[in-house]
PDB file with SEQRES, HELIX, SHEET and CRYST1 records, atoms N, CA, C and O in Angstrom:
SEQRES   1 A   72  MET LYS ASN LEU GLU LYS VAL SER ASN TYR THR PHE TYR          
SEQRES   2 A   72  GLY GLY LEU LEU ALA THR ILE TYR GLY LEU TYR ARG ILE          
SEQRES   3 A   72  PHE ILE SER ARG LYS ASP LEU ALA PRO GLY ALA CYS PRO          
SEQRES   4 A   72  ILE GLU ASP ASN ARG PRO ILE MET PHE ILE ALA ILE GLY          
SEQRES   5 A   72  LEU LEU ILE ILE SER LEU ILE LEU SER PHE ILE CYS ASP          
SEQRES   6 A   72  PHE LYS ILE LYS LYS ASN LYS                                  
HELIX    1 AA1 LYS A    2  ASP A   32  1                                  31    
HELIX    2 AA2 GLU A   41  ASN A   43  5                                   3    
HELIX    3 AA3 ARG A   44  ASN A   71  1                                  28    
CRYST1    1.000    1.000    1.000  90.00  90.00  90.00 P 1           1          
ATOM      1  N   MET A   1       0.812  -1.191   0.000  1.00  0.00           N  
ATOM      2  CA  MET A   1       0.000   0.000   0.000  1.00  0.00           C  
ATOM      3  C   MET A   1       0.859   1.259   0.000  1.00  0.00           C  
ATOM      4  O   MET A   1       0.448   2.299  -0.516  1.00  0.00           O  
ATOM      5  N   LYS A   2       2.042   1.161   0.577  1.00  0.00           N  
ATOM      6  CA  LYS A   2       2.932   2.326   0.582  1.00  0.00           C  
ATOM      7  C   LYS A   2       3.326   2.709  -0.844  1.00  0.00           C  
ATOM      8  O   LYS A   2       3.445   3.893  -1.160  1.00  0.00           O  
ATOM      9  N   ASN A   3       3.529   1.703  -1.708  1.00  0.00           N  
ATOM     10  CA  ASN A   3       3.887   1.992  -3.090  1.00  0.00           C  
ATOM     11  C   ASN A   3       2.752   2.701  -3.813  1.00  0.00           C  
ATOM     12  O   ASN A   3       2.992   3.598  -4.621  1.00  0.00           O  
ATOM     13  N   LEU A   4       1.528   2.305  -3.529  1.00  0.00           N  
ATOM     14  CA  LEU A   4       0.371   2.937  -4.155  1.00  0.00           C  
ATOM     15  C   LEU A   4       0.250   4.392  -3.706  1.00  0.00           C  
ATOM     16  O   LEU A   4      -0.102   5.261  -4.504  1.00  0.00           O  
ATOM     17  N   GLU A   5       0.538   4.658  -2.444  1.00  0.00           N  
ATOM     18  CA  GLU A   5       0.517   6.031  -1.951  1.00  0.00           C  
ATOM     19  C   GLU A   5       1.592   6.875  -2.628  1.00  0.00           C  
ATOM     20  O   GLU A   5       1.356   8.032  -2.977  1.00  0.00           O  
ATOM     21  N   LYS A   6       2.776   6.287  -2.810  1.00  0.00           N  
ATOM     22  CA  LYS A   6       3.857   7.011  -3.465  1.00  0.00           C  
ATOM     23  C   LYS A   6       3.511   7.316  -4.916  1.00  0.00           C  
ATOM     24  O   LYS A   6       3.759   8.423  -5.394  1.00  0.00           O  
ATOM     25  N   VAL A   7       2.940   6.341  -5.619  1.00  0.00           N  
ATOM     26  CA  VAL A   7       2.551   6.555  -7.010  1.00  0.00           C  
ATOM     27  C   VAL A   7       1.480   7.637  -7.096  1.00  0.00           C  
ATOM     28  O   VAL A   7       1.516   8.484  -7.989  1.00  0.00           O  
ATOM     29  N   SER A   8       0.529   7.606  -6.169  1.00  0.00           N  
ATOM     30  CA  SER A   8      -0.513   8.629  -6.141  1.00  0.00           C  
ATOM     31  C   SER A   8       0.093  10.008  -5.917  1.00  0.00           C  
ATOM     32  O   SER A   8      -0.290  10.972  -6.579  1.00  0.00           O  
ATOM     33  N   ASN A   9       1.030  10.104  -4.994  1.00  0.00           N  
ATOM     34  CA  ASN A   9       1.679  11.399  -4.731  1.00  0.00           C  
ATOM     35  C   ASN A   9       2.490  11.873  -5.929  1.00  0.00           C  
ATOM     36  O   ASN A   9       2.453  13.054  -6.272  1.00  0.00           O  
ATOM     37  N   TYR A  10       3.225  10.961  -6.572  1.00  0.00           N  
ATOM     38  CA  TYR A  10       4.033  11.343  -7.728  1.00  0.00           C  
ATOM     39  C   TYR A  10       3.165  11.792  -8.893  1.00  0.00           C  
ATOM     40  O   TYR A  10       3.513  12.747  -9.587  1.00  0.00           O  
ATOM     41  N   THR A  11       2.042  11.120  -9.118  1.00  0.00           N  
ATOM     42  CA  THR A  11       1.164  11.561 -10.203  1.00  0.00           C  
ATOM     43  C   THR A  11       0.528  12.910  -9.872  1.00  0.00           C  
ATOM     44  O   THR A  11       0.307  13.732 -10.761  1.00  0.00           O  
ATOM     45  N   PHE A  12       0.235  13.134  -8.592  1.00  0.00           N  
ATOM     46  CA  PHE A  12      -0.297  14.437  -8.206  1.00  0.00           C  
ATOM     47  C   PHE A  12       0.732  15.541  -8.455  1.00  0.00           C  
ATOM     48  O   PHE A  12       0.403  16.588  -9.013  1.00  0.00           O  
ATOM     49  N   TYR A  13       1.974  15.303  -8.041  1.00  0.00           N  
ATOM     50  CA  TYR A  13       3.013  16.307  -8.251  1.00  0.00           C  
ATOM     51  C   TYR A  13       3.281  16.522  -9.738  1.00  0.00           C  
ATOM     52  O   TYR A  13       3.518  17.650 -10.170  1.00  0.00           O  
ATOM     53  N   GLY A  14       3.244  15.453 -10.514  1.00  0.00           N  
ATOM     54  CA  GLY A  14       3.407  15.590 -11.963  1.00  0.00           C  
ATOM     55  C   GLY A  14       2.279  16.397 -12.578  1.00  0.00           C  
ATOM     56  O   GLY A  14       2.517  17.239 -13.445  1.00  0.00           O  
ATOM     57  N   GLY A  15       1.062  16.149 -12.142  1.00  0.00           N  
ATOM     58  CA  GLY A  15      -0.077  16.917 -12.627  1.00  0.00           C  
ATOM     59  C   GLY A  15       0.015  18.379 -12.217  1.00  0.00           C  
ATOM     60  O   GLY A  15      -0.339  19.273 -12.986  1.00  0.00           O  
ATOM     61  N   LEU A  16       0.487  18.611 -11.012  1.00  0.00           N  
ATOM     62  CA  LEU A  16       0.644  19.978 -10.538  1.00  0.00           C  
ATOM     63  C   LEU A  16       1.710  20.719 -11.348  1.00  0.00           C  
ATOM     64  O   LEU A  16       1.520  21.878 -11.718  1.00  0.00           O  
ATOM     65  N   LEU A  17       2.823  20.051 -11.619  1.00  0.00           N  
ATOM     66  CA  LEU A  17       3.872  20.672 -12.430  1.00  0.00           C  
ATOM     67  C   LEU A  17       3.396  20.925 -13.849  1.00  0.00           C  
ATOM     68  O   LEU A  17       3.696  21.972 -14.423  1.00  0.00           O  
ATOM     69  N   ALA A  18       2.656  19.980 -14.427  1.00  0.00           N  
ATOM     70  CA  ALA A  18       2.128  20.171 -15.777  1.00  0.00           C  
ATOM     71  C   ALA A  18       1.139  21.331 -15.810  1.00  0.00           C  
ATOM     72  O   ALA A  18       1.099  22.084 -16.783  1.00  0.00           O  
ATOM     73  N   THR A  19       0.342  21.479 -14.755  1.00  0.00           N  
ATOM     74  CA  THR A  19      -0.599  22.596 -14.682  1.00  0.00           C  
ATOM     75  C   THR A  19       0.130  23.925 -14.611  1.00  0.00           C  
ATOM     76  O   THR A  19      -0.224  24.874 -15.311  1.00  0.00           O  
ATOM     77  N   ILE A  20       1.145  23.991 -13.767  1.00  0.00           N  
ATOM     78  CA  ILE A  20       1.915  25.235 -13.640  1.00  0.00           C  
ATOM     79  C   ILE A  20       2.601  25.577 -14.956  1.00  0.00           C  
ATOM     80  O   ILE A  20       2.613  26.736 -15.371  1.00  0.00           O  
ATOM     81  N   TYR A  21       3.173  24.570 -15.614  1.00  0.00           N  
ATOM     82  CA  TYR A  21       3.829  24.799 -16.896  1.00  0.00           C  
ATOM     83  C   TYR A  21       2.821  25.261 -17.950  1.00  0.00           C  
ATOM     84  O   TYR A  21       3.106  26.176 -18.722  1.00  0.00           O  
ATOM     85  N   GLY A  22       1.649  24.633 -17.983  1.00  0.00           N  
ATOM     86  CA  GLY A  22       0.620  25.023 -18.945  1.00  0.00           C  
ATOM     87  C   GLY A  22       0.132  26.438 -18.714  1.00  0.00           C  
ATOM     88  O   GLY A  22      -0.039  27.201 -19.664  1.00  0.00           O  
ATOM     89  N   LEU A  23      -0.092  26.792 -17.467  1.00  0.00           N  
ATOM     90  CA  LEU A  23      -0.535  28.154 -17.165  1.00  0.00           C  
ATOM     91  C   LEU A  23       0.548  29.181 -17.487  1.00  0.00           C  
ATOM     92  O   LEU A  23       0.248  30.290 -17.927  1.00  0.00           O  
ATOM     93  N   TYR A  24       1.793  28.810 -17.270  1.00  0.00           N  
ATOM     94  CA  TYR A  24       2.899  29.697 -17.626  1.00  0.00           C  
ATOM     95  C   TYR A  24       2.947  29.923 -19.135  1.00  0.00           C  
ATOM     96  O   TYR A  24       3.119  31.051 -19.597  1.00  0.00           O  
ATOM     97  N   ARG A  25       2.793  28.845 -19.894  1.00  0.00           N  
ATOM     98  CA  ARG A  25       2.794  28.975 -21.359  1.00  0.00           C  
ATOM     99  C   ARG A  25       1.619  29.804 -21.849  1.00  0.00           C  
ATOM    100  O   ARG A  25       1.758  30.586 -22.790  1.00  0.00           O  
ATOM    101  N   ILE A  26       0.466  29.640 -21.220  1.00  0.00           N  
ATOM    102  CA  ILE A  26      -0.700  30.448 -21.592  1.00  0.00           C  
ATOM    103  C   ILE A  26      -0.428  31.918 -21.288  1.00  0.00           C  
ATOM    104  O   ILE A  26      -0.743  32.790 -22.098  1.00  0.00           O  
ATOM    105  N   PHE A  27       0.151  32.191 -20.130  1.00  0.00           N  
ATOM    106  CA  PHE A  27       0.451  33.576 -19.757  1.00  0.00           C  
ATOM    107  C   PHE A  27       1.445  34.206 -20.727  1.00  0.00           C  
ATOM    108  O   PHE A  27       1.272  35.354 -21.137  1.00  0.00           O  
ATOM    109  N   ILE A  28       2.482  33.464 -21.093  1.00  0.00           N  
ATOM    110  CA  ILE A  28       3.501  33.979 -22.007  1.00  0.00           C  
ATOM    111  C   ILE A  28       2.929  34.163 -23.412  1.00  0.00           C  
ATOM    112  O   ILE A  28       3.210  35.170 -24.061  1.00  0.00           O  
ATOM    113  N   SER A  29       2.134  33.212 -23.887  1.00  0.00           N  
ATOM    114  CA  SER A  29       1.607  33.319 -25.250  1.00  0.00           C  
ATOM    115  C   SER A  29       0.527  34.382 -25.365  1.00  0.00           C  
ATOM    116  O   SER A  29       0.253  34.863 -26.464  1.00  0.00           O  
ATOM    117  N   ARG A  30      -0.085  34.753 -24.264  1.00  0.00           N  
ATOM    118  CA  ARG A  30      -1.127  35.781 -24.299  1.00  0.00           C  
ATOM    119  C   ARG A  30      -0.554  37.130 -24.722  1.00  0.00           C  
ATOM    120  O   ARG A  30      -1.260  37.941 -25.321  1.00  0.00           O  
ATOM    121  N   LYS A  31       0.703  37.375 -24.420  1.00  0.00           N  
ATOM    122  CA  LYS A  31       1.324  38.657 -24.767  1.00  0.00           C  
ATOM    123  C   LYS A  31       1.402  38.865 -26.279  1.00  0.00           C  
ATOM    124  O   LYS A  31       1.247  39.987 -26.762  1.00  0.00           O  
ATOM    125  N   ASP A  32       1.644  37.784 -27.026  1.00  0.00           N  
ATOM    126  CA  ASP A  32       1.875  37.894 -28.460  1.00  0.00           C  
ATOM    127  C   ASP A  32       0.611  37.739 -29.297  1.00  0.00           C  
ATOM    128  O   ASP A  32       0.665  37.912 -30.515  1.00  0.00           O  
ATOM    129  N   LEU A  33      -0.518  37.420 -28.684  1.00  0.00           N  
ATOM    130  CA  LEU A  33      -1.741  37.186 -29.440  1.00  0.00           C  
ATOM    131  C   LEU A  33      -2.527  38.476 -29.660  1.00  0.00           C  
ATOM    132  O   LEU A  33      -2.405  39.444 -28.910  1.00  0.00           O  
ATOM    133  N   ALA A  34      -3.324  38.449 -30.699  1.00  0.00           N  
ATOM    134  CA  ALA A  34      -4.207  39.576 -30.974  1.00  0.00           C  
ATOM    135  C   ALA A  34      -5.353  39.582 -29.967  1.00  0.00           C  
ATOM    136  O   ALA A  34      -5.675  38.537 -29.402  1.00  0.00           O  
ATOM    137  N   PRO A  35      -5.963  40.717 -29.736  1.00  0.00           N  
ATOM    138  CA  PRO A  35      -7.100  40.763 -28.814  1.00  0.00           C  
ATOM    139  C   PRO A  35      -8.240  39.863 -29.293  1.00  0.00           C  
ATOM    140  O   PRO A  35      -8.608  39.882 -30.468  1.00  0.00           O  
ATOM    141  N   GLY A  36      -8.784  39.089 -28.383  1.00  0.00           N  
ATOM    142  CA  GLY A  36      -9.886  38.192 -28.718  1.00  0.00           C  
ATOM    143  C   GLY A  36      -9.444  36.788 -29.109  1.00  0.00           C  
ATOM    144  O   GLY A  36     -10.292  35.907 -29.251  1.00  0.00           O  
ATOM    145  N   ALA A  37      -8.138  36.546 -29.291  1.00  0.00           N  
ATOM    146  CA  ALA A  37      -7.642  35.214 -29.641  1.00  0.00           C  
ATOM    147  C   ALA A  37      -7.546  34.360 -28.376  1.00  0.00           C  
ATOM    148  O   ALA A  37      -7.316  34.872 -27.281  1.00  0.00           O  
ATOM    149  N   CYS A  38      -7.726  33.064 -28.548  1.00  0.00           N  
ATOM    150  CA  CYS A  38      -7.725  32.145 -27.409  1.00  0.00           C  
ATOM    151  C   CYS A  38      -6.318  31.561 -27.218  1.00  0.00           C  
ATOM    152  O   CYS A  38      -5.812  30.885 -28.114  1.00  0.00           O  
ATOM    153  N   PRO A  39      -5.687  31.807 -26.079  1.00  0.00           N  
ATOM    154  CA  PRO A  39      -4.330  31.287 -25.859  1.00  0.00           C  
ATOM    155  C   PRO A  39      -4.318  29.819 -25.460  1.00  0.00           C  
ATOM    156  O   PRO A  39      -3.254  29.200 -25.449  1.00  0.00           O  
ATOM    157  N   ILE A  40      -5.450  29.255 -25.139  1.00  0.00           N  
ATOM    158  CA  ILE A  40      -5.487  27.882 -24.636  1.00  0.00           C  
ATOM    159  C   ILE A  40      -5.431  26.867 -25.776  1.00  0.00           C  
ATOM    160  O   ILE A  40      -5.000  25.735 -25.557  1.00  0.00           O  
ATOM    161  N   GLU A  41      -5.844  27.230 -26.963  1.00  0.00           N  
ATOM    162  CA  GLU A  41      -5.890  26.277 -28.072  1.00  0.00           C  
ATOM    163  C   GLU A  41      -4.521  25.676 -28.374  1.00  0.00           C  
ATOM    164  O   GLU A  41      -4.429  24.486 -28.677  1.00  0.00           O  
ATOM    165  N   ASP A  42      -3.472  26.463 -28.298  1.00  0.00           N  
ATOM    166  CA  ASP A  42      -2.124  25.940 -28.572  1.00  0.00           C  
ATOM    167  C   ASP A  42      -1.603  25.077 -27.430  1.00  0.00           C  
ATOM    168  O   ASP A  42      -0.728  24.238 -27.647  1.00  0.00           O  
ATOM    169  N   ASN A  43      -2.113  25.261 -26.237  1.00  0.00           N  
ATOM    170  CA  ASN A  43      -1.619  24.553 -25.058  1.00  0.00           C  
ATOM    171  C   ASN A  43      -2.599  23.505 -24.552  1.00  0.00           C  
ATOM    172  O   ASN A  43      -2.477  23.038 -23.419  1.00  0.00           O  
ATOM    173  N   ARG A  44      -3.549  23.141 -25.361  1.00  0.00           N  
ATOM    174  CA  ARG A  44      -4.571  22.185 -24.947  1.00  0.00           C  
ATOM    175  C   ARG A  44      -3.998  20.819 -24.551  1.00  0.00           C  
ATOM    176  O   ARG A  44      -4.438  20.272 -23.540  1.00  0.00           O  
ATOM    177  N   PRO A  45      -3.036  20.234 -25.292  1.00  0.00           N  
ATOM    178  CA  PRO A  45      -2.494  18.929 -24.869  1.00  0.00           C  
ATOM    179  C   PRO A  45      -1.850  18.960 -23.485  1.00  0.00           C  
ATOM    180  O   PRO A  45      -1.971  18.001 -22.721  1.00  0.00           O  
ATOM    181  N   ILE A  46      -1.178  20.041 -23.165  1.00  0.00           N  
ATOM    182  CA  ILE A  46      -0.552  20.154 -21.842  1.00  0.00           C  
ATOM    183  C   ILE A  46      -1.621  20.150 -20.756  1.00  0.00           C  
ATOM    184  O   ILE A  46      -1.462  19.502 -19.722  1.00  0.00           O  
ATOM    185  N   MET A  47      -2.698  20.866 -20.994  1.00  0.00           N  
ATOM    186  CA  MET A  47      -3.767  20.931 -20.001  1.00  0.00           C  
ATOM    187  C   MET A  47      -4.474  19.583 -19.863  1.00  0.00           C  
ATOM    188  O   MET A  47      -4.847  19.192 -18.757  1.00  0.00           O  
ATOM    189  N   PHE A  48      -4.661  18.865 -20.983  1.00  0.00           N  
ATOM    190  CA  PHE A  48      -5.269  17.531 -20.912  1.00  0.00           C  
ATOM    191  C   PHE A  48      -4.384  16.560 -20.130  1.00  0.00           C  
ATOM    192  O   PHE A  48      -4.888  15.753 -19.349  1.00  0.00           O  
ATOM    193  N   ILE A  49      -3.085  16.635 -20.334  1.00  0.00           N  
ATOM    194  CA  ILE A  49      -2.157  15.781 -19.585  1.00  0.00           C  
ATOM    195  C   ILE A  49      -2.226  16.099 -18.096  1.00  0.00           C  
ATOM    196  O   ILE A  49      -2.243  15.193 -17.263  1.00  0.00           O  
ATOM    197  N   ALA A  50      -2.266  17.379 -17.765  1.00  0.00           N  
ATOM    198  CA  ALA A  50      -2.344  17.780 -16.354  1.00  0.00           C  
ATOM    199  C   ALA A  50      -3.637  17.282 -15.716  1.00  0.00           C  
ATOM    200  O   ALA A  50      -3.622  16.745 -14.609  1.00  0.00           O  
ATOM    201  N   ILE A  51      -4.747  17.461 -16.414  1.00  0.00           N  
ATOM    202  CA  ILE A  51      -6.036  17.002 -15.882  1.00  0.00           C  
ATOM    203  C   ILE A  51      -6.037  15.495 -15.727  1.00  0.00           C  
ATOM    204  O   ILE A  51      -6.531  14.976 -14.725  1.00  0.00           O  
ATOM    205  N   GLY A  52      -5.490  14.782 -16.708  1.00  0.00           N  
ATOM    206  CA  GLY A  52      -5.424  13.324 -16.637  1.00  0.00           C  
ATOM    207  C   GLY A  52      -4.600  12.837 -15.458  1.00  0.00           C  
ATOM    208  O   GLY A  52      -5.009  11.917 -14.749  1.00  0.00           O  
ATOM    209  N   LEU A  53      -3.447  13.445 -15.245  1.00  0.00           N  
ATOM    210  CA  LEU A  53      -2.601  13.048 -14.112  1.00  0.00           C  
ATOM    211  C   LEU A  53      -3.281  13.325 -12.777  1.00  0.00           C  
ATOM    212  O   LEU A  53      -3.170  12.522 -11.850  1.00  0.00           O  
ATOM    213  N   LEU A  54      -3.977  14.441 -12.669  1.00  0.00           N  
ATOM    214  CA  LEU A  54      -4.662  14.760 -11.418  1.00  0.00           C  
ATOM    215  C   LEU A  54      -5.833  13.805 -11.168  1.00  0.00           C  
ATOM    216  O   LEU A  54      -6.088  13.431 -10.023  1.00  0.00           O  
ATOM    217  N   ILE A  55      -6.540  13.411 -12.218  1.00  0.00           N  
ATOM    218  CA  ILE A  55      -7.645  12.452 -12.059  1.00  0.00           C  
ATOM    219  C   ILE A  55      -7.097  11.087 -11.651  1.00  0.00           C  
ATOM    220  O   ILE A  55      -7.667  10.425 -10.785  1.00  0.00           O  
ATOM    221  N   ILE A  56      -5.996  10.663 -12.269  1.00  0.00           N  
ATOM    222  CA  ILE A  56      -5.378   9.385 -11.902  1.00  0.00           C  
ATOM    223  C   ILE A  56      -4.932   9.409 -10.448  1.00  0.00           C  
ATOM    224  O   ILE A  56      -5.108   8.427  -9.727  1.00  0.00           O  
ATOM    225  N   SER A  57      -4.360  10.520 -10.016  1.00  0.00           N  
ATOM    226  CA  SER A  57      -3.949  10.655  -8.623  1.00  0.00           C  
ATOM    227  C   SER A  57      -5.141  10.547  -7.680  1.00  0.00           C  
ATOM    228  O   SER A  57      -5.050   9.901  -6.636  1.00  0.00           O  
ATOM    229  N   LEU A  58      -6.238  11.165  -8.035  1.00  0.00           N  
ATOM    230  CA  LEU A  58      -7.439  11.107  -7.208  1.00  0.00           C  
ATOM    231  C   LEU A  58      -7.972   9.677  -7.124  1.00  0.00           C  
ATOM    232  O   LEU A  58      -8.351   9.223  -6.044  1.00  0.00           O  
ATOM    233  N   ILE A  59      -8.005   8.971  -8.239  1.00  0.00           N  
ATOM    234  CA  ILE A  59      -8.487   7.584  -8.251  1.00  0.00           C  
ATOM    235  C   ILE A  59      -7.581   6.687  -7.412  1.00  0.00           C  
ATOM    236  O   ILE A  59      -8.067   5.848  -6.653  1.00  0.00           O  
ATOM    237  N   LEU A  60      -6.269   6.861  -7.544  1.00  0.00           N  
ATOM    238  CA  LEU A  60      -5.334   6.050  -6.765  1.00  0.00           C  
ATOM    239  C   LEU A  60      -5.464   6.312  -5.268  1.00  0.00           C  
ATOM    240  O   LEU A  60      -5.330   5.391  -4.462  1.00  0.00           O  
ATOM    241  N   SER A  61      -5.720   7.547  -4.901  1.00  0.00           N  
ATOM    242  CA  SER A  61      -5.885   7.829  -3.471  1.00  0.00           C  
ATOM    243  C   SER A  61      -7.166   7.200  -2.938  1.00  0.00           C  
ATOM    244  O   SER A  61      -7.189   6.736  -1.798  1.00  0.00           O  
ATOM    245  N   PHE A  62      -8.242   7.172  -3.742  1.00  0.00           N  
ATOM    246  CA  PHE A  62      -9.468   6.492  -3.324  1.00  0.00           C  
ATOM    247  C   PHE A  62      -9.241   4.988  -3.176  1.00  0.00           C  
ATOM    248  O   PHE A  62      -9.747   4.373  -2.238  1.00  0.00           O  
ATOM    249  N   ILE A  63      -8.490   4.403  -4.092  1.00  0.00           N  
ATOM    250  CA  ILE A  63      -8.194   2.972  -4.020  1.00  0.00           C  
ATOM    251  C   ILE A  63      -7.377   2.668  -2.770  1.00  0.00           C  
ATOM    252  O   ILE A  63      -7.641   1.686  -2.077  1.00  0.00           O  
ATOM    253  N   CYS A  64      -6.392   3.503  -2.482  1.00  0.00           N  
ATOM    254  CA  CYS A  64      -5.559   3.304  -1.297  1.00  0.00           C  
ATOM    255  C   CYS A  64      -6.393   3.423  -0.024  1.00  0.00           C  
ATOM    256  O   CYS A  64      -6.239   2.610   0.887  1.00  0.00           O  
ATOM    257  N   ASP A  65      -7.266   4.412   0.054  1.00  0.00           N  
ATOM    258  CA  ASP A  65      -8.132   4.558   1.227  1.00  0.00           C  
ATOM    259  C   ASP A  65      -9.077   3.371   1.370  1.00  0.00           C  
ATOM    260  O   ASP A  65      -9.337   2.910   2.482  1.00  0.00           O  
ATOM    261  N   PHE A  66      -9.591   2.876   0.243  1.00  0.00           N  
ATOM    262  CA  PHE A  66     -10.477   1.721   0.281  1.00  0.00           C  
ATOM    263  C   PHE A  66      -9.747   0.484   0.812  1.00  0.00           C  
ATOM    264  O   PHE A  66     -10.306  -0.276   1.603  1.00  0.00           O  
ATOM    265  N   LYS A  67      -8.511   0.285   0.379  1.00  0.00           N  
ATOM    266  CA  LYS A  67      -7.731  -0.863   0.845  1.00  0.00           C  
ATOM    267  C   LYS A  67      -7.415  -0.752   2.341  1.00  0.00           C  
ATOM    268  O   LYS A  67      -7.412  -1.755   3.056  1.00  0.00           O  
ATOM    269  N   ILE A  68      -7.153   0.454   2.801  1.00  0.00           N  
ATOM    270  CA  ILE A  68      -6.878   0.649   4.232  1.00  0.00           C  
ATOM    271  C   ILE A  68      -8.118   0.338   5.056  1.00  0.00           C  
ATOM    272  O   ILE A  68      -8.026  -0.333   6.084  1.00  0.00           O  
ATOM    273  N   LYS A  69      -9.279   0.820   4.617  1.00  0.00           N  
ATOM    274  CA  LYS A  69     -10.519   0.530   5.351  1.00  0.00           C  
ATOM    275  C   LYS A  69     -10.877  -0.947   5.293  1.00  0.00           C  
ATOM    276  O   LYS A  69     -11.429  -1.488   6.252  1.00  0.00           O  
ATOM    277  N   LYS A  70     -10.571  -1.605   4.184  1.00  0.00           N  
ATOM    278  CA  LYS A  70     -10.873  -3.019   4.031  1.00  0.00           C  
ATOM    279  C   LYS A  70     -10.004  -3.857   4.963  1.00  0.00           C  
ATOM    280  O   LYS A  70     -10.478  -4.862   5.493  1.00  0.00           O  
ATOM    281  N   ASN A  71      -8.762  -3.479   5.174  1.00  0.00           N  
ATOM    282  CA  ASN A  71      -7.858  -4.230   6.045  1.00  0.00           C  
ATOM    283  C   ASN A  71      -8.192  -4.055   7.519  1.00  0.00           C  
ATOM    284  O   ASN A  71      -7.850  -4.919   8.326  1.00  0.00           O  
ATOM    285  N   LYS A  72      -8.845  -2.968   7.891  1.00  0.00           N  
ATOM    286  CA  LYS A  72      -9.200  -2.758   9.291  1.00  0.00           C  
ATOM    287  C   LYS A  72     -10.474  -3.478   9.550  1.00  0.00           C  
ATOM    288  O   LYS A  72     -10.983  -3.451  10.670  1.00  0.00           O  
TER     289      LYS A  72                                                      
END                                                                             
């Protein structure tokens, strides 16, 4: 169970880093865009990866909690 907790934490940190990187890229690209243009379209894959990693982390933490309650 300790390994599952570590994997959950690592995926959470990876998702958090991907989110920060994606938001940074959106902030930087916003400077060069024309008014009314969407800065997220170019960075959509980064945001999908971040969301995916955070969802996986959430699922793994639920599984770990379920296993702990089942063992007690």
